N, C-alpha and C positions, 0 to 999 in steps of 0.2 A: 426544544432547547430552552424554553422559558423566555421571559421578556428580557430584552437587552436595551441598553441605553447607549447612544452615540458618545464616543470619547474623542477620538481623533483619527487622522489618516496617517498610517505609517509610511515611511519612505519606500518600503518594499511593495507597495500596492495594497489594495484591499482597504477596508474600513475597520478601525479598531472599535470594539464595543465592549460593554461590561454587562455580564449577566446579572440577574437579580441577586445572586449569591456572591457577587463581586469577582467572579472568575473572568479572566480576559478571553475575548473572542475576537477573531479576525475573519472577515468575510468579504467576498467579492463575487460579482456576477460576470461571467465570461460568455462570449459568443460560442455557439455550438459549432466550432471549427476545430480541425485537428491541431492547429497551432496553439489552441488554448490549453492543451495538456501540458506543454512546457511552461506556460505562464502559471498554471496551477502548481507545478513543481517548484518554480522559483518563489512563489508566495509561501509555500510550506518551508522551504529552505531558510528564507529570510525571517519568517515568523519564529521558527524554532530556534534560530540563532539569537533573535531578540529576547526570547524567553529563556535563554541559556540552557537549551536542551539539545545540544548538538548530537548526542548519542541516539536520538530518535530520528534524525534527519533522513538517513538512508531508507529506513523502513517506511516513514511517512511519505517520502517522495514516491516510492513504489506504490503504496496504497492509493495516493491521490492520482497517480498516473492511471492506474487500472480503473478506478471509479470514474474519473473524468473521461477516459476513453470510452467507457460504456455509455456515459451520457451523450457524448458526441455521436456515437453510433446509433443509439436507440431512442433518444428523447424526441418528442414531437414538436417542441418549441425551439425558437432560435437562440436560446441561452440556457445556462445552468448556473447554479450557485455552489461555490466552494466555501466551506466554513471550517475553521480550526478553533477548538475550545480547549483551554487548559483546565482540566478537571482537578480534583484534589491531588495534592502532591505534584508529581511529575507525569501524571497520566494525561494524555492528549487524545481528544476525539477529532478525527478527520471525517468530514461529511460532505457529500455531494447531493444536491437537491436538483431534481429536474421535473418536467411536466409530463412525464410518462407514468401511467399507472401500472405498467407491466413490471412485476417484481423480478429482480435478477435471480438467476438459477445457478446454483453451485453444481456443475455437471460432474459426473464421475470421470476420473482421469482416463483418457483414451490416447494411447501412444501414437495413433495414426491421425488424430485430429489436428488441424492447423491452428485452431483457436480454442477458446473455452477454458483457459487456465487462469484467467485473471482473478476470479473470485477465490480459487484455490490458493493463490498467492496471498490474497488479502486475509483469508482465514488462517494461513500459516503464520503470518506476521502479527496479527492482532490478538490481543488477549480475549477480545470478544468483538463481534460485528453483527450488524443486523440491518433491517429495512423498516422504515416507518411510513406507512401509507398516509397520504395527506389529502385524499379526496380528489384533488386536481393533479396530483403527481406523487412523488415519493422522495424520501431522504434515505440514502444508503450511507452507513457510518461504520467506522472501525475505531476501536480504542487501542491505543499503544501505550506501553509502559516500559520504563527502563528495566533491563535484566530479565524480561519475560521472554525474550526471543529464544534463548537456549531451551527453556522448558517447552515453549510452544512449538519449536521446531521438532522436538522429539515426539510430541503428541500428534502434530498435524504436518508431518514432513511431506514435501512435494517431491514426486519422483524426479530424479536427476537426469535420467536417460530418456531420449525420445522414443526408443524402441528396445525390445528384448535383445535384438542383435547388437545395438550400441552398447548395452550393458555387458554382453559377452565379450565384445572386443576390448572393452575397458579391463575386464578381469584378465583376459589374455595378456594385455600389455603389462599389467601389474605383476603377474606371475613371471613374465619374461624378464622384466627389470629385476625381480628378486633373484632369478637364476643368474643373470649377468653379474649382479653385484656380489653374489656368493662366489662365483668363479673368480672374479677379480680379487676378492679377499684371499681365497685359497692360493691363487697363483702368486700373490704378493707376499705370502708368508714364507720365511726362510726354511 
């Protein structure tokens, strides 16, 4: 992320920094505890509101939740770092740094698996994402942009149904509603 200089501490938590290129950065170190995931979401929400980017809040909260939850579950150290950087224009990079050298794996979707969907969600929401090995750990990041979610969703759609059976039940419900509405219209006609 380049060199950063200390500016001030925002009321939302974290430390405000300024990158060499002048772009704003907010970062904080959190304990590797499940409660830290909600603290990371709050930091994202307040920072993006401060940066007047409310349209990115929902996606950024989901991304930081997934990346923070992975750090809480898999990191070797007692803490991890959350960083937000406003890139050019309205592009925002959400990053989580931890002291585990194990790289995250984007697993193929499995309808029967209880977990393993977090990175698929990150990939679906981000215009790009990746991992930077740091020797002593890694940084996992995701870039978000306004108006990119519709295009990204079409390209990287995450399956909506937990199983094929759930999908079949959904189709049956939609067809049944269609028949009921058609009958109601036909009966209501004079």
